[in-house]
N, C-alpha and C positions, 0 to 999 in steps of 0.2 A: 742074433749074437751067438758069439759062441756055445753060449748056455740056451741056445735055442728059442730065445724070445726073439719076436717081431714086432714093428712098430705097433702094429694092432693091438698087442699086449699092454701099452703103455698109455698110462691117461695123465696130464698134467691138471692139477687143479687150483684154481685160481679165486680171491676173494671178489673180484669183478670182471665185467667184460672189458675196460680198458687194459686191464694186465693182460688177459686172457687173449686180446686183439693183438698186444705187443708181440706174445711169446709164439701166434700161430704166423704173425706176418716173417717173424725173424725166420722161423722152420721152414715158411714157403719160400723164403730167398736164398736158403743154404739145399734148396731140393728134396725137403723132406715133408713127406705126404702128410698131411692135416685133415681131422674131421672135427669140425664145430660148429655147432647149428648159431651160435651167438657173436663169435668173434671173427668171421668171415665177411662179415657185412663190408659191403663195397666202398661206403663211407668212411670205414678207418684205414685206409689205405692212403696215405700220404699224394701219393702217386694220381688217384683218383680226383681227389679234391682239389688239385693243384688243377688238373683240367676243367673242371668245372670253375676254377677261379679266373683259368683264361678265358674260357667262353663268357662271363661276365663281363670282364674287362673289354671285350671286343665289342659287346653291346653297349656298355655304358663307360663312355670314357673317363666319368667321374668319380667311378665307382672305387673309391681308395680302398676298403677293405678287400676285395678281390685283389685291386694289384698288390697291397701287401702282402697278402698269401701267397700269391706269384713269385713275388721277391724273397719272402720266405723260404720258398722249396727250393727255388733257383741257387740261393746262398748254401743254404744247408747241404745241396746236392753239389756244390763247388761249381757250378754254371756258371754264377757270378762268382767275381774275386772280393774279397774285404768282408766286413762285418755287417750283418742286416741293418745294424742300425746307420751305418755309413750310405749303405745301398739305399735305404727309406730317404735319406737327406739328398743325395745325390740325384735320384729320381722324381724328386719332387712333392712325396708323398707327406711328409711334415718336416716341419723346422723343429727339430726337439728344442735348441734355443728361443726360439720364439712361440714354438705351442702353436703353428699354424700350418696351413698348407701352402704350396705352390703350384699356383695354376698354371704356370707360364710354362712350366715342361712337359714336352708331350712323350707319355707313357712309353709309345710303341717307336719312335725316334730313338729314346736312350735305348732300350732292346737293341735295336737295330747297331748302334754303338759297341754293344758287347758281343755281336757276330749273333744275335736271336733276330732272325728279319722275320716279322709278321706282318704282311700286305693284310691289312683290314678287309679291304672290300674284295679280294679275291679271295679269301677265306669264307667271306660269309655267303659268298655265291653259290660255294659248295654246298652238296649236299651234307644233310645232318651228318650222316655216319662216315663221309668223305673227310668233313671237316675235322673229326675227331681222330681219325687216323692220319692225316696231314700233321694236325698239332704233335701226335706221338712220334711221328719221323723229325719234325722240324727239333722237338728238344730230346732226340736221341732215348726216349723211353722205352723203345724198342731191343736196347742192347741186351736184355736180359727177359728170359721166359716170365713175365709177371701174369698170374692166373687173375690177378684182380684187372688189369687190361683186358682179357681177355674174355671176363665174364661182363665187365660193363660194355666192351662194344658188341656181346651178344644182346644185352638190354638195348643198346640204343637201335640196332637195326631191327629188333623185335618191335621196339616203339615207332621207327621206321615203316614198317611194311603194316603196320596198325591204320596209320594215317599220315599223312605228309606233313611232318611238324617241322615248326621254324625254333630258330636257337631259344628264342623269348619261351615258347611252349615245352620245349625239351627243358629247361630249367627250371620250370613250373613244376613240372612231372618229375623232378629230381627231386625236388624239395618235400613233396609228396608221398614219395616212395624209397627216399633214400636208407630207411629206417626197417626195410624189408629186402633191399635187394643185397644178395650175398653170391659166395662164389657155393657152388653146388659140388659135393664128393660122391661119387658112385658108392652105395653101398660093398660093404664087402671087400673094400680095398683095404691092403695094406697101411696103414696109415695111426700116426699118433690123434689120441682123441684130447680135445683141448676141451675143458668145459668149466665153469662155477660151481665153486664149493657146494652150494646151496642146489644147484641140478644133481649132485654127486650121491645125494641121500639115498641110500637103499641098494645103491651099486658097488659090485668090486669088479678090481682089475688086479692083475698080475703084477704090474707095476704101476707104483703111483709116483710123480714126481710132484713135490710143493715148492712152489719157486723165489716166490714172493712172501716167506715168513715171516714178516716182521711188523704184523700189526699190532696196533696200540690199544687198550683200553680205551674206548670211546663209549661216552653216553650215548644212547639211542634216541633219547629225548632232550632236546635242548632247552626247555621249557617244559613246569611244571603247574599242573593244575592242583590248587591249595586252597583247604577251608581258610577262609579269613575273618577274624574276630579283631576290629577296632574300635573302640568309643568314637575315637575322632570320626569314622567312616561308619557309622551303623548297618548304612544300606549294603556295603559291600559285602557280599555272602562269600565270594570265590575270589582268585586272582591265578592271574598266571605270572609265573617269575621264572627265571633263569635258573639252570641246573646248574648251580656252582658251588664250589666250598664253602662261599659266605653263608650259604643254608645252615654249615655247621653250627653245633651250639646255638640254635635257636627253635623255635615249637615248629619248625617245617624240616629240621633233621632227618624225623625217620623217615619223612618223603624222601629227603636227597640220598639216606644211604641205602633206602629199598632200591630206586629207580639205579644206583650205582652198582648194589649187588647184583641186578638185572643183567646189566652190561656186561659186567664181568661174566657173568654167566654166558651170556650169548659168545665170549671169545673163547672160552674154555668148551664150549659147546662144538665152536668150528673147530677146533683142534681135535675134538672126537672125530668127527665125521673125516677128516682128513686122514687121520692116525687108524682108524677101521677099517677103510676100502680098500687097501692094498694086500694080496694072497700070498706073493713071494718076495715082495721089495718094497719100501719106501725110502725116498730120498726128499733131504729138506733141507732147502737153501736160508739161511737166516742170517743176520747179520750180529755184530758184538752186543754183548747185553747193554743196559747202563751200567755208568760207576756207581750213581748214588744211588743208596739204598731205599731211599723213597722215591725213586722216579716211580711214572704210571706205571701198571703192569701192561706186559707187551708180551708176545711169543717169544722173542731171544730171551727174556725176563725168567720166564716160564721155565724154557727149555735149561737157564743155567740153574735154576731152583734144583730140578731134576738130577741134574748130573752133581748138585753138591751132596743130594740127597745119596745119591750111589755111590758116593765118595770118587767120581770121576773126574770133576772139574780140573783143569789145568789153566794158565791165564796163558800160557805160551801155545797153546795148542787150537787148532781150528778144526781140524776133522775128527767125527766119532762117528765108528761104526758098534753097531751089534748084531747079536746072530749070527745064523750061518746063512753063508752064500746060497742059496740053492739056485738050482736049475729048475727050466719049465718042464713040467710034468706031462704035458702032450707029447704023444711020439711023435708026431708029425706037425713039420710047420707051413703053414699056408702061406703062400705070397702070390701078390698078385704081379707079374710082370708089367713093365709098360713103358711107352716110350719118354724119355725126360728131352723136353724140349730145350737147347743150349741159351736161347733166344726168342723172341716175340718175332714171326716173319710180317713185316709189314711193306707192302711197295704200293707205290702210285700207277694205279691201272691207267692215268691219262699217258704215262709214259712208256706203259708196254703192248698201248693197244690203238692203232689208229682206224677210224671207222672207215671201210672202202664205200664211199660213197657214189654208186653206180644209176642212181634213181635217173631214170631215160628223161623226164620231165624239167630234168636241172641240165642236161647237156645237150652239146650240138656236136661233137665231136667226129669229125667224118676221116681226118688223115691219121690212118693207122700207123704212121711213122712217128707221131709226134707221140712224147709222154702222156699216156691217157691219165693218169691219177692226178698228175700235175696240173695239166689242162682244164679238166674235168672242176676241182677245186677253186682254181682261180674264178673259172665261171663261174662258179656256183658263190663266191666272194662279190663280182662287179654285176650279179644279180640282186644282191640286195642290200646295197650303196646307192645313196643318192648324191652325195658328193664327196668330195676326198676326204672331209673332216669325220665322215663315218666309218673309215678303215681302220682307227684304233681301235675303238670300242667294240666292232663287230669280230676283229680278230682276237680282240681280250676273251670275248664270249665263245669261240670256239677253240680257245686253247683250254678255258674251263670246262667246255664241252667234252674234252678228249679228242675233237676230231684232228687237231694239229699240234704238234709238241713245243716245245721253248723255242730250240734250233731251227725248226721249220718256219715259225710265226715270223723271227727276224730277217727271213730271207723272202718269204712272200711280202710282207710288209714294204721291203724295198722293191720290189718287182712291182706291186701296184700302185704304190704311190709314182715310182718313174715314169709308167704308162699313163697314170692318168694327169701326170704333170707334163704330157708331151702336147705341143701347141695345137695339134689336131685335133687332141681328144677332150684336152679341158676345158672345153667350151660348152660340151654335153655334161659335164659334171659340175658346173659352178650353182653358187648358189641364188635360190631366186627363181628356177626353172621348174616348170608345171610338170613332173615326170611318172611316168608310170614304169614300173620294172615287173618282166614277166606276165602282163596282163592277159587272161583269156578273152580271144574275140571273138563271138560267135558269127560262123558265116552263114549265106542265104541257107547251104543244103542241111544246115543243121549241127554241124561240125565245127570244133572251135579250131582256133590257131594260138600260137603264145610266141610273139616275138620276143626278143630279150629286153628290148627298152623302146618306150615310146617317149616324144619330147614333144609336148604342146607348146603352141606357140601362136596365141589368136585363135584363129579358124584353121589354122594350118597345125602339122604335125611332121616329124622327124622319126623313122623307123630305123633303129638302132639293130645290129646282130652282131655276136663277139666269135669269132673265131679262131681256132689254132693252126699251123701248118702254113702251108705255099694259098695264094689266091686260088680260086677256082671257079669254074665258070657257075657250077650249080650253085656256088654261094649267092651268086648274083641274081640267078633265076629265083632263090627262095626270097632275097629279100624283095624283087619285083612283085612276088605272090604277095605277101604284105603290103607292098603300097597299093596293089589292086584293090585288097580288102578294104584300107583305110580311104581310098578313093570313093567305093560302092557307100561306104558311111556319111558320105558328103563331106569330108575334111578336105580342104585347099588352101594351099599348097600341099604338096604330098614330096616328101623326099626321102631317100633311104640312104643311111651309110652301113658299111662295113668296117669294123673295126678287130685289125689282126694282131692278137696278141705276141709281142715279141719282135716286131717289126720296124725296121729304121723309119718306113713310112707305113704307119698302123693304119690310118684313113683311107676307104676306098666308097667314093659317093657313087651312088647307084640313081638313074634315072628311069 
């Protein structure tokens, strides 16, 4: 700032890790660098816990706890309208009136009704890393540069590289490691330090901020061991009793007062640590002190007592300033300049990359005027199906593998099914036929040959070869070559058929 202080000069002290996590997460969302060994755990991020809950829901349709966490996050982030209680009822998680669940409602269908479409089977067919990235895109979690997401994906890809993990294995790994995984901030970066008051003992900082100065006097022990003497129970020498004011005016009053004093001393020590850490400035954010004079001791009450002693207390005043506002004594302010991302970049590689399938064992395209990529792809598909029922599952797999995209899949499906439904073609793709696709046939000279398709009928066989472009004599010669091989292998009768892709009369018989 104008007084020469940088982010690295500021330390925010909190009583516990929960408050430290809230502070760190808020600073990161506002693009303020933070260093904290304990408050940057990935499990403290609602977004990461949401992704884990979605994964659990995908694996187990009856996991109502995970589904509740999913709906809670979607409601809080306004991705689902209405109140959480209404959404839980609407999704059949629980009926608050009857106190039971409604198993008849499909969780994923209800999400789809709210424009949150999760294709369970397609998602679970993705690799672990691609699955997590796809969830990020589906729920638009990449609209801001969330470092928790970045480090979570780093952890997932590291896990995937170490061994090929399934989703259920990843969830087991998460439960075992969630208390260790955290955002890693490089040393020396110009960043605010967030830590617990306990960790700050013995340290000092130019500026200290104490944001949750509302702690009350709480007894550190809920129960006390006391020496017990009662004629009615002579064998009971000691007893465990509740630490409460009911012990006053009893023989255990001294033990109660001792514990009460120790607890109050802990609160005083807490304040001592906070108030003695800063070198230049201390900012304390507290609440209004209690009105009742007999209220339990608390930080707001102690601050009020101090202001009264200084004759500064004013019921209408909320801000108090002490001392002189000093500047940073350092002559130079060190800062690390860095690039701040506006959003988390996540793109589906399947929609940006199409594999070029040029493997010679798959193709037999001889006409340079045809679209080779299209022809090769159709040829590959035909080589992997036996009946028309195999088309949809195969093309779904091709899409998931990134070989084709969604728009291409629709055109290819229409083309393939149209081709296979032609009267001259469908008889070679019906159920019940004994079929071999791209069989490797050993010839007398030791070499191998690979026709596209063999259809066996008794001791006979039909040799089928797929072609693109216009019919050519060399296509016929090739099929005759295959026929000769099959006759040499004692098949009889042997018939040959050329099936031309995209032709009105696709079948050409070869004798």
